[in-house]
C-alpha positions as CSV (number, residue, x, y, z in Angstrom):
1,M,10.5,-15.8,35.1
2,K,8.9,-17.4,38.2
3,V,9.8,-14.2,40.2
4,I,8.0,-12.0,37.7
5,I,4.9,-14.2,37.7
6,S,4.8,-14.3,41.5
7,V,5.3,-10.6,41.7
8,I,2.4,-10.0,39.3
9,F,0.1,-12.3,41.2
10,L,0.9,-11.0,44.6
11,I,0.8,-7.3,43.7
12,T,-2.6,-7.9,42.2
13,I,-3.8,-9.5,45.5
14,N,-2.2,-6.6,47.4
15,T,-4.7,-4.2,46.0
16,I,-7.6,-5.9,47.8
17,S,-8.5,-4.2,51.1
18,L,-9.2,-6.3,54.1
19,G,-11.4,-3.7,55.8
20,Q,-8.8,-2.8,58.5
21,K,-8.3,0.6,59.9
22,D,-6.5,3.0,57.7
23,L,-2.8,2.6,57.4
24,K,-1.0,5.8,58.4
25,T,2.1,7.0,56.7
26,V,4.9,9.1,58.2
27,P,4.4,12.9,57.8
28,S,6.8,13.2,54.9
29,V,9.8,11.5,53.1
30,D,12.8,13.3,51.7
31,L,13.3,11.2,48.6
32,K,17.0,12.3,48.2
33,K,17.7,11.0,51.7
34,Y,15.6,7.9,51.1
35,A,17.5,7.0,47.9
36,G,20.4,4.6,48.1
37,L,21.0,1.1,49.5
38,W,18.8,-0.5,52.0
39,Y,19.2,-3.9,53.6
40,E,16.1,-6.0,54.3
41,Y,16.2,-6.5,58.0
42,S,13.0,-8.5,58.1
43,K,9.8,-9.0,56.2
44,L,6.4,-10.7,56.2
45,P,7.0,-13.9,54.3
46,N,5.7,-13.7,50.7
47,K,5.8,-16.0,47.6
48,F,7.6,-13.5,45.3
49,Q,10.7,-13.6,47.6
50,S,10.6,-17.3,48.5
51,Q,13.7,-18.0,46.5
52,C,15.7,-15.5,48.5
53,I,17.7,-17.1,51.4
54,S,20.1,-14.3,52.2
55,G,21.6,-10.9,51.3
56,T,18.4,-9.2,50.3
57,T,18.8,-5.5,49.5
58,A,16.9,-2.7,47.8
59,Q,18.6,0.1,45.9
60,Y,16.6,3.2,45.1
61,K,17.7,5.8,42.5
62,L,15.9,9.0,41.7
63,L,15.2,9.4,38.0
64,P,15.0,12.7,36.0
65,D,11.3,12.0,35.2
66,G,10.4,12.0,39.0
67,N,10.1,8.2,39.3
68,I,12.5,6.0,41.2
69,E,14.5,3.1,39.9
70,V,14.2,0.0,42.1
71,L,16.8,-2.8,42.1
72,N,16.0,-5.6,44.5
73,T,18.7,-8.3,44.9
74,C,19.2,-11.4,47.0
75,I,21.1,-14.7,47.0
76,D,18.9,-17.7,46.0
77,E,18.9,-21.4,47.1
78,D,21.6,-22.2,44.6
79,G,23.9,-19.4,45.9
80,E,23.3,-17.3,42.8
81,K,22.5,-13.6,42.8
82,D,18.8,-13.0,41.9
83,Y,17.5,-9.6,41.1
84,V,14.5,-7.8,39.8
85,K,14.5,-4.3,38.5
86,G,11.4,-2.0,38.6
87,I,10.1,1.4,38.9
88,A,8.4,3.2,41.8
89,R,6.1,6.1,41.1
90,I,4.9,8.7,43.7
91,V,1.3,8.6,44.5
92,D,1.4,11.2,47.3
93,K,3.1,14.1,45.5
94,K,2.8,16.4,48.5
95,N,4.5,14.4,51.2
96,F,6.1,11.5,49.1
97,T,5.0,8.9,51.6
98,K,2.9,6.7,49.3
99,L,4.4,5.1,46.3
100,E,3.5,2.3,44.0
101,V,6.0,-0.2,42.5
102,S,6.0,-2.2,39.3
103,F,8.3,-5.0,38.4
104,F,6.5,-6.0,35.2
105,S,6.6,-4.2,31.9
106,I,5.1,-5.1,28.5
107,L,6.9,-2.9,25.8
108,G,7.2,-0.1,28.4
109,W,3.7,-0.4,29.7
110,R,3.3,-1.3,33.3
111,P,-0.2,-2.7,33.9
112,I,0.4,-3.9,37.5
113,W,1.4,-1.7,40.5
114,G,1.7,-2.6,44.2
115,D,1.5,-0.2,47.2
116,Y,4.6,0.9,49.0
117,W,3.8,3.1,51.9
118,V,6.4,4.4,54.3
119,I,4.7,4.0,57.7
120,G,7.8,4.4,59.9
121,L,11.1,6.1,59.4
122,G,14.1,6.7,61.6
123,K,14.9,10.4,62.2
124,D,18.2,10.0,60.3
125,Y,16.7,7.6,57.8
126,E,18.6,4.7,59.4
127,Y,15.5,2.5,59.1
128,S,12.3,2.4,57.2
129,V,9.1,0.5,57.9
130,V,7.2,-0.2,54.7
131,G,3.6,-1.5,54.5
132,T,0.5,-1.9,52.4
133,P,-3.1,-1.0,53.3
134,S,-4.0,-4.7,53.3
135,R,-1.3,-5.5,55.8
136,K,-0.5,-8.6,53.7
137,Y,3.0,-7.2,53.0
138,G,5.5,-5.5,55.2
139,W,9.3,-4.9,55.3
140,I,11.7,-3.5,57.7
141,L,14.6,-1.9,55.9
142,S,17.9,-0.6,57.3
143,R,21.0,1.2,56.1
144,S,23.0,-1.6,57.7
145,P,22.3,-5.3,58.2
146,D,21.7,-4.8,61.9
147,L,19.5,-2.6,64.1
148,S,19.9,-1.7,67.7
149,S,17.5,-2.9,70.4
150,E,16.2,0.7,70.8
151,Q,15.5,0.9,67.0
152,L,13.8,-2.5,67.1
153,A,11.6,-1.3,70.0
154,E,10.6,1.8,68.0
155,I,9.8,-0.4,65.0
156,N,7.8,-2.9,66.9
157,K,5.7,-0.1,68.4
158,I,5.1,1.3,64.9
159,L,4.1,-2.1,63.6
160,I,1.6,-2.7,66.5
161,E,0.1,0.8,66.1
162,Q,-0.3,0.1,62.4
163,G,-2.1,-3.2,62.9
164,Y,0.8,-5.5,62.1
165,D,1.9,-8.4,64.3
166,P,5.7,-7.9,64.8
167,K,6.0,-11.7,65.6
168,K,5.1,-12.5,62.0
169,F,8.1,-10.7,60.6
170,V,11.0,-13.0,59.7
171,K,14.5,-11.7,60.1
172,S,16.6,-11.8,56.9
173,K,20.0,-13.3,56.8
174,H,23.0,-11.3,55.7
């Protein structure tokens, strides 16, 4: 329950713009290639993931209605598997680079959505850089738990160009 309350609070705060330059997304995303399992390589620390100490992953599955099922999992402080299931909807229906996610539902109604913008993507979808216009949230996702030094250099360049400080990202344990 604390995960749900934290997600609601932080997604709401996420919608407030901090007046920074516009966040730029990648030119396009092939959602079929993007679907599947991603490991969280690193993230900007946030309260709604504070219970996660290792093994954080995101699983994306395309749904017949055009939305995306999201299953985020991790191992918590007690060594237990923690998970939250949600939905992502496509905001940018031309290029599929801007999505919104919701992890809170009341009788099927989802009143709270948070930005999920793909701002960096490996040419073979081996990594993804996800951000929000406020720059309050950010994730580096990877198809495997590790990234090469070349990939990390590309990602750091993307983060800097997008107004993020790469040093504020914390590496996730797997």
